[in-house]
C-alpha positions in Angstrom: 93.6 91.0 132.4 95.3 93.9 130.8 95.0 94.0 127.0 98.1 95.3 125.2 97.8 97.6 122.2 99.9 97.1 119.1 99.9 99.6 116.3 101.2 99.6 112.7 102.0 103.0 111.2 101.1 103.1 107.5 101.8 106.6 106.3 99.0 109.0 107.4 96.6 106.2 108.2 97.1 104.2 111.3 95.6 100.7 111.7 95.2 99.6 115.3 95.0 96.0 116.4 92.0 95.4 118.7 93.6 96.2 122.0 92.4 99.8 121.8 89.2 100.7 123.6 86.6 102.4 121.4 85.3 104.8 124.1 85.2 107.6 121.6 82.9 105.7 119.2 79.4 107.0 120.0 77.1 104.8 117.9 75.6 101.7 119.5 76.8 98.3 118.7 75.7 96.9 115.3 72.3 95.2 115.2 72.6 91.8 113.5 68.9 91.4 113.4 68.9 94.1 110.6 70.9 91.7 108.4 68.0 89.3 108.2 68.2 85.6 107.7 70.4 84.1 104.9 68.5 82.0 102.4 70.4 79.3 100.7 70.4 79.3 96.9 71.2 76.6 94.4 74.9 76.4 93.8 75.9 78.0 97.2 79.1 76.5 98.5 78.8 74.4 101.6 79.9 76.3 104.7 82.5 74.4 106.7 82.6 76.9 109.6 80.1 76.1 112.3 80.5 79.2 114.4 80.5 83.0 113.9 83.7 84.6 112.9 85.5 85.9 116.1 85.1 89.5 117.1 87.6 90.8 119.7 85.9 92.2 122.7 87.5 95.7 122.2 85.8 95.9 118.7 82.3 94.8 119.7 81.1 98.4 119.9 81.7 98.5 116.1 81.5 94.9 114.9 79.3 91.8 115.4 79.0 88.5 113.7 76.9 85.4 113.3 77.4 82.4 111.1 76.2 84.1 108.0 76.9 87.8 108.4 79.3 90.4 109.7 77.7 93.6 110.8 79.6 96.9 111.3 78.2 100.1 112.9 78.7 103.1 110.6 79.8 106.5 111.9 76.2 107.7 111.6 74.9 104.9 113.8 73.4 102.6 111.1 74.2 98.9 110.7 76.1 97.8 107.6 75.8 94.1 106.8 78.1 91.8 104.9 77.5 88.2 103.9 80.4 86.2 105.4 79.8 82.7 104.2 82.8 82.7 101.9 85.1 83.6 104.8 86.1 80.4 106.7 88.5 82.5 108.9 89.7 86.0 109.3 92.7 87.8 110.8 92.1 90.0 113.9 90.2 93.0 112.6 91.9 96.4 112.7 90.5 99.9 112.9 92.0 103.1 111.5 93.1 105.8 113.9 90.2 108.1 112.8 87.8 105.1 113.2 86.6 105.5 109.6 88.0 102.2 108.2 87.8 98.7 109.6 89.7 95.9 107.8 90.7 92.2 108.0 92.3 89.5 105.9 89.9 86.6 105.1 90.6 83.0 104.1 88.3 80.6 102.3 88.5 77.5 100.2 91.2 78.2 97.6 90.5 81.9 98.0 91.4 84.9 100.1 91.5 88.6 100.2 91.3 91.7 102.4 88.0 93.4 103.3 88.1 97.1 103.9 84.9 98.6 105.3 84.3 102.4 104.9 82.1 103.5 107.8 81.0 106.8 106.4 77.4 107.3 105.2 75.5 104.0 105.0 78.8 102.0 104.9 80.5 100.3 102.0 83.0 97.4 101.6 85.7 96.7 99.0 88.0 93.7 98.7 91.5 95.2 98.3 93.2 91.8 98.1 95.8 92.8 100.7 96.1 95.4 103.4 96.1 98.8 101.6 99.0 101.2 102.1 98.1 105.0 102.3 99.9 107.8 100.7 101.6 110.4 103.0 98.6 112.7 103.0 96.1 109.8 103.4 94.2 110.9 100.3 95.2 107.7 98.4 95.3 104.0 99.2 97.0 101.4 97.2 97.2 97.6 97.5 99.0 94.9 95.5 98.3 91.2 95.5 99.3 88.6 92.9 99.9 84.9 92.9 100.4 82.3 90.2 97.5 80.3 91.5 95.1 83.2 91.1 93.3 82.4 94.4 93.6 86.0 95.6 90.6 88.3 95.2 92.6 91.1 93.5 95.5 89.6 91.5 96.8 93.0 90.5 97.2 96.6 91.8 94.4 98.7 93.2 94.5 102.5 93.7 91.7 104.2 95.7 91.0 107.9 96.3 89.9 108.7 99.9 87.0 111.3 99.6 84.9 112.7 102.4 81.9 110.6 101.6 83.3 107.6 99.8 86.2 105.6 98.4 86.7 106.1 94.7 88.5 103.5 92.5 91.2 105.3 90.5 93.0 102.3 88.9 93.0 98.6 88.7 96.2 97.2 87.0 97.4 93.7 86.3 99.7 93.7 83.2 103.3 93.0 84.1 102.8 91.3 87.4 103.1 87.7 86.2 106.0 85.3 86.8 107.2 87.1 90.0 106.9 86.3 93.7 106.2 88.3 96.8 104.8 91.5 95.3 104.7 94.4 97.8 104.4 98.2 98.0 107.7 99.6 99.1 106.9 103.3 99.4 104.7 106.2 98.3 106.2 109.5 97.0 103.5 112.1 97.3 100.0 111.2 96.2 100.8 110.4 92.5 103.5 107.8 92.6 104.4 104.6 94.6 107.0 101.9 94.1 106.4 98.2 94.1 108.8 95.3 93.9 108.9 91.5 93.6 111.3 88.7 93.7 112.3 87.7 90.2 111.0 84.3 89.3 113.7 81.7 88.4 113.5 77.9 87.9 116.6 77.5 90.2 115.1 78.2 93.6 118.2 76.9 95.4 120.2 80.0 94.3 121.1 82.8 96.6 118.3 85.2 97.8 116.4 86.3 94.6 116.9 89.9 93.5 114.0 92.2 93.7 112.7 93.9 90.6 111.3 97.3 91.2 108.6 99.3 89.3 107.0 102.7 89.7 103.2 103.1 89.5 102.4 106.7 88.4 99.4 108.9 87.9 99.4 110.6 84.5 97.2 112.4 82.0 95.8 109.1 80.8 95.5 107.5 84.2 97.7 105.3 86.3 100.5 103.3 84.7 102.7 100.4 85.7 106.3 101.4 84.9 109.0 99.2 83.3 111.4 97.3 85.5 113.9 99.6 87.2 111.6 102.6 87.1 111.3 104.8 90.2 109.2 107.7 91.6 110.8 111.1 91.5 112.6 112.0 94.7 110.4 113.6 97.3 
């Protein structure tokens, strides 16, 4: 059966759904035995899921799972292990075009987020809340996730710097995001500014399509700031 490939272009970083063969990935498949055996501790939530999280066949050279762990092969050939007991289900994992990043949305009991695995070095993971959006150069990643319930893992804005040997957190912002719906990143302008927007919250949900309120998130001498409503990035 032929597997179709679907791609999403996100600036300089390309996330590929698992229809793409990983023939260019040299390291062996991850070794789940290196993750050990999970030992229950007092207060651990009960795991409803009875089976491992699904790993598409095309991603098995880079990813494996059992009931308690997800393992990912790093670019140097080691196995990076993540405890997966909080993740009741995940979206189909995706891999960046350069094979460095692997990511997926996860869902749990009144919780959720987006796991981004950096496969350089010994491997590292960060929960970005939602799929990150890269700047045009690929040197920055930004994500935004907010909900009134607060069940999301980020509930704010996250800005990361993509460095050769690691991801570095540049900013984590939350003030100004409350009382709006459907927050999203609209566009990056260079590496130092991106625009976000949300639907204005109103008690009358029967009205015409809500207007979107837009804000600019900028890097400055004192760090990254969330601009006032109506602010925008400089023209490219």
